[in-house]
C-alpha positions, 0 to 999 in steps of 0.5 A: 458433423462431429466426426473430423479428421486432423492431420490425416490421422483418422476420425475423431468424434467431438461435441460442441458445448456452450460454456460461459457464453463461449463455444467449446469443442470437446474431444470424445475419442476415436474408434470405439470410444468415438462410436459410443459417444456418437451413438449416445448423442444420436440417442439423445437427439432422437429422444429430444425430437420425439419429445418435441413431436409429442409436445406439438401433437399435444398442442394441436390436440388441445387447440382442436379441443378448445376451438369450439369453446373459443368460438362460443366465447367470441359469439357470446362477446359479439352478442353482448356488444350488440345488445349493449349498443342496441340498448344505448 
């Protein structure tokens, strides 16, 4: 977790980021500053999860809406192949 203790001095809030392919740990503070940063990160995480869930729901809705059309296309293709084969 981003909260860590060092040398028994209390909890510090840190954030990990990637910069130039390397993982960098960013110190954000202790006490009130750390809590504010943690709350901001939690809010961003919740928003990201909500966007991902909305996207999944939209993809499922789209798949359900297009399923009958996809089945019709598959049946039409099959009918065309059968017709072409029967006609030589």
